[in-house]
C-alpha positions in Angstrom: -1.9 75.4 82.1 -1.2 75.2 85.3 -0.5 78.6 87.8 0.6 77.8 91.3 1.4 80.5 94.0 4.8 81.0 95.4 3.3 83.4 97.8 0.1 85.6 98.5 0.1 88.4 95.8 -0.6 91.6 96.0 -3.3 93.9 94.5 -3.1 98.1 94.3 -6.5 98.3 93.1 -9.3 96.5 94.7 -10.4 92.9 93.2 -13.8 94.0 92.1 -11.9 96.2 89.6 -8.8 94.8 89.1 -11.3 91.0 87.3 -14.1 91.0 85.1 -15.8 88.3 86.9 -15.9 86.2 90.1 -16.6 82.8 89.8 -18.2 82.4 93.2 -18.2 79.0 95.1 -21.3 79.0 97.2 -21.3 76.4 99.9 -18.8 77.6 102.6 -18.3 80.9 100.7 -21.8 82.7 100.0 -24.2 80.5 102.1 -23.6 77.9 104.6 -26.0 74.8 104.7 -28.5 77.3 103.5 -27.8 80.4 105.4 -26.5 83.8 104.0 -22.9 84.0 105.6 -22.6 86.9 107.6 -21.7 90.0 105.6 -21.6 88.4 102.0 -24.9 89.6 100.8 -23.4 93.1 101.0 -20.1 92.4 99.9 -21.5 90.9 96.4 -23.6 93.8 96.1 -20.9 96.0 96.3 -18.9 94.2 94.2 -21.9 94.6 91.4 -22.4 97.8 92.0 -18.3 98.7 91.1 -18.6 96.6 87.9 -17.7 93.3 88.8 -19.8 90.5 86.9 -20.9 87.7 89.4 -21.5 84.0 88.5 -22.1 81.5 90.9 -20.1 78.0 90.6 -20.9 75.1 92.8 -19.9 71.3 92.9 -23.4 70.6 94.4 -25.6 69.2 91.7 -27.9 69.0 94.1 -30.7 72.4 93.3 -31.6 73.6 90.1 -30.0 76.9 88.8 -33.4 78.6 89.0 -33.6 77.1 92.8 -30.5 78.6 93.2 -30.8 82.1 92.2 -34.1 82.2 94.0 -31.9 81.5 97.0 -29.6 84.0 96.5 -32.3 86.4 96.0 -33.5 86.0 99.3 -30.3 86.8 100.8 -31.0 90.2 99.2 -28.2 89.0 96.4 -29.0 89.7 92.8 -29.1 86.7 90.7 -31.0 84.8 87.3 -30.5 81.1 86.8 -28.2 82.3 84.0 -25.8 83.3 86.4 -25.5 80.2 88.2 -23.5 77.2 86.9 -23.7 73.8 88.6 -21.7 71.1 87.9 -24.8 69.0 87.2 -24.8 71.1 83.9 -20.9 70.3 83.9 -21.7 66.8 83.7 -25.0 66.7 81.6 -22.5 68.5 78.8 -19.6 65.9 79.4 -22.8 63.2 78.6 -24.0 64.7 75.7 -20.2 64.8 74.0 -20.4 61.3 74.4 -23.7 59.9 73.9 -26.5 60.2 71.0 -29.4 62.9 71.6 -32.5 60.8 73.6 -29.9 58.2 75.1 -31.1 57.1 78.3 -29.5 58.0 81.6 -29.6 56.6 84.6 -29.5 59.7 87.3 -28.3 59.0 90.6 -29.4 62.2 92.2 -31.6 64.9 92.3 -33.8 67.7 90.6 -31.0 69.7 89.8 -29.6 66.6 88.2 -32.0 65.3 86.3 -32.9 69.0 84.7 -29.8 69.4 83.1 -29.8 65.9 81.9 -33.0 66.4 80.5 -31.6 70.3 78.9 -29.2 68.6 77.2 -31.3 66.9 75.6 -30.8 63.3 77.2 -33.4 60.9 78.6 -33.7 60.5 82.3 -34.5 57.1 83.7 -34.6 55.3 87.1 -33.3 51.8 87.1 -30.8 49.6 84.9 -33.9 47.7 83.2 -34.2 50.8 81.3 -30.4 50.0 79.8 -29.0 53.1 80.1 -26.0 53.8 78.2 -24.6 56.2 81.2 -24.8 56.6 85.2 -24.3 59.7 86.3 -24.4 60.8 89.8 -24.7 63.4 92.3 -25.1 64.6 95.7 -28.7 64.6 96.2 -30.1 64.3 100.3 -32.2 60.8 101.0 -30.4 59.1 98.2 -31.6 55.7 98.6 -29.8 52.3 98.6 -32.2 51.1 95.8 -31.0 53.7 93.5 -27.2 53.3 94.0 -28.0 49.6 93.5 -29.3 50.5 90.1 -26.6 52.7 89.3 -24.1 49.9 90.0 -26.1 47.2 88.1 -26.0 49.9 85.3 -22.5 50.2 84.9 -21.5 46.7 85.5 -23.4 46.0 82.4 -21.3 48.7 80.7 -22.8 51.7 81.2 -20.4 54.8 81.1 -20.1 56.5 84.4 -19.9 60.2 85.2 -19.7 61.9 88.6 -20.9 65.8 89.0 -18.5 66.5 91.6 -16.3 63.7 94.0 -15.9 66.3 97.5 -15.7 64.2 99.6 -17.2 66.2 102.9 -20.1 69.1 102.3 -19.5 71.9 104.9 -22.7 72.2 107.2 -23.3 74.0 110.7 -23.1 70.8 112.7 -19.6 70.4 110.9 -18.2 68.5 107.4 -21.0 66.2 106.7 -20.2 62.8 103.7 -20.4 64.4 100.3 -20.6 63.0 96.6 -17.1 61.9 96.7 -18.1 59.8 99.6 -21.1 58.5 98.1 -19.5 57.4 94.4 -17.2 55.0 96.6 -20.5 52.5 96.8 -20.5 51.9 92.8 -16.8 52.4 92.3 -16.0 49.7 94.6 -19.1 47.5 93.7 -18.2 47.9 90.2 -14.4 48.7 90.1 -15.1 51.4 87.7 -13.7 55.0 88.5 -16.1 57.9 87.4 -15.5 60.9 84.7 -15.9 63.7 87.3 -17.3 66.9 85.6 -16.9 69.1 88.7 -13.9 71.0 90.6 -10.6 70.3 90.9 -11.4 68.7 87.3 -11.6 70.8 84.3 -15.2 70.8 82.8 -16.7 72.7 85.2 -14.3 75.9 85.2 -14.4 75.4 81.2 -18.2 75.2 81.2 -18.3 78.8 83.6 -16.2 80.9 81.6 -17.6 79.7 78.4 -20.9 80.7 79.9 -20.0 84.2 81.4 -17.5 85.0 78.5 -15.2 86.1 80.8 -11.7 87.8 79.8 -10.0 87.9 83.3 -11.9 85.9 86.1 -11.2 85.5 89.6 -12.3 81.9 91.2 -13.5 82.6 94.7 -14.3 79.8 97.2 -13.5 78.1 100.3 -11.6 75.0 99.4 -7.9 74.1 98.7 -8.9 70.5 97.1 -11.5 71.6 94.7 -11.7 75.8 94.2 -8.2 76.7 94.7 -7.0 73.7 92.3 -9.6 73.6 90.2 -8.1 77.6 89.2 -4.8 76.5 89.4 -5.3 73.4 86.7 -6.4 76.0 84.5 -4.3 79.0 84.9 -7.1 81.6 87.0 -6.1 83.9 89.7 -8.6 82.8 92.7 -9.1 84.1 96.1 -9.4 81.8 99.4 -12.2 82.9 102.1 -11.9 81.6 105.4 -15.5 80.8 105.9 -16.0 77.0 105.1 -13.6 74.4 105.0 -10.1 75.8 105.3 -8.4 77.6 108.0 -5.7 79.7 108.7 -3.4 76.6 109.0 -4.7 74.5 106.3 -3.9 77.4 103.9 0.0 77.6 105.7 0.3 73.8 104.8 -1.0 74.2 101.3 0.8 72.2 98.9 2.1 73.6 95.5 -1.4 72.9 93.4 -3.4 74.1 95.9 -2.1 77.6 96.9 -4.4 80.4 96.1 -3.2 83.9 94.7 -4.8 86.0 97.3 -6.2 85.5 100.8 -9.2 87.2 102.7 -11.3 86.3 105.7 -14.8 86.9 103.7 -15.8 88.1 100.7 -15.3 92.0 102.0 -11.9 90.3 100.4 -13.1 91.5 97.2 -13.6 95.1 98.0 -10.2 95.6 98.8 -6.6 96.0 97.7 -4.4 93.3 98.6 -1.2 94.3 100.2 2.4 92.5 99.0 4.7 90.3 100.9 8.1 91.6 100.7 10.8 88.8 100.9 14.6 89.1 102.1 16.8 87.0 103.5 14.3 84.5 104.5 12.0 86.7 105.9 8.6 87.5 104.7 6.8 90.4 105.7 3.6 91.9 105.2 2.1 94.8 107.6 3.4 94.7 110.7 4.2 90.5 111.1 6.7 89.0 109.9 7.6 85.1 109.1 10.5 82.7 108.7 11.6 79.0 109.0 13.5 77.7 111.3 14.0 74.1 109.9 10.6 73.0 109.6 9.2 75.0 112.6 7.6 78.4 111.3 8.1 81.6 113.5 5.7 84.3 113.5 6.6 87.7 115.1 4.9 91.4 114.9 1.5 92.4 115.0 -1.2 93.9 113.2 -4.1 92.8 110.9 -4.3 89.1 111.2 -5.2 88.6 108.1 -1.4 90.2 107.1 0.0 87.8 109.6 -1.6 84.5 107.4 -0.3 86.6 104.2 3.6 86.7 105.9 3.2 83.0 107.5 2.1 81.3 103.8 4.8 83.1 102.1 7.1 81.7 104.5 5.8 77.8 104.2 5.1 78.2 100.5 9.0 78.9 99.7 10.2 76.4 102.1 10.5 72.6 101.3 8.4 71.6 104.3 6.9 73.4 107.5 5.7 71.1 110.5 1.6 70.9 111.2 2.6 71.6 114.7 3.9 75.1 113.8 0.9 75.7 111.7 -1.1 75.6 114.0 0.7 77.4 116.6 0.9 80.4 114.3 -2.9 79.9 113.1 -3.5 80.4 117.2 -1.3 83.4 117.2 -3.3 84.9 114.7 -6.4 84.1 116.3 -5.4 85.8 119.2 -4.5 88.8 117.2 -7.8 89.3 116.2 
């Protein structure tokens, strides 16, 4: 099942009461490089108080669920390891579904990935000489060439190749840095073998999250179009895009059909409020005091008011068209920035 939005949706009630579970991305959504994003903890506490259950769903496989929960608690957010679902856990389930109990798995990654493999009844190893039946790769700071070398040798010898995720970049306070998707190219290029991928936007992590939480009407919340939002769309989940990480207003306007979110918000405070609907008539799309329309491939944005309403109108106009120029999307984003 695939869901794609032709315009940002409206919601007459706050999202924290319209949905039973928020499946929250972490990097770029709740924190950035291990530091809480301003206002995130308060928004999450208020959403939980309104009855929304919170689950933390991350493509980052380097930390254990316990370490992530401890980090969240340090920010003032109530969380337990059971509230955390990682791409390492989804990858380990993929391996356990394909390998016999106790099978050796060469882990190219950190402690979070090794623990997830062990918890699924498999045996983490570190060298190709141990004849692993699979290689699983996930991001971890300081991954060495020697470990990549061992992984490449094992895959070349026929081991199943699984990656926790394929994010090309990782958001940090210094800017975007190479992510696991960049690192897996080392083994993939050397062996000619592409890995099976567990993390967003592939479905295993999303399905693991829904299975673990028992969600009936979940909302995926994240900062990346190509992982969080596309992953939600692939399995038919509604989504909220926040602008605190990788994606900015211009990228949201230019989002291709499979990466369009259901809702837009500046940050996690968007969980706590209703979302105004966009109205469309004769090619003009209106939200709040803003109006947007296309002249050829140029996006025209007029009016004023809340800048997020302007972004909703601009996205509706762009998404309804066959194409909009990147230049006019950037111009609209600058117009909205001036209105803040």
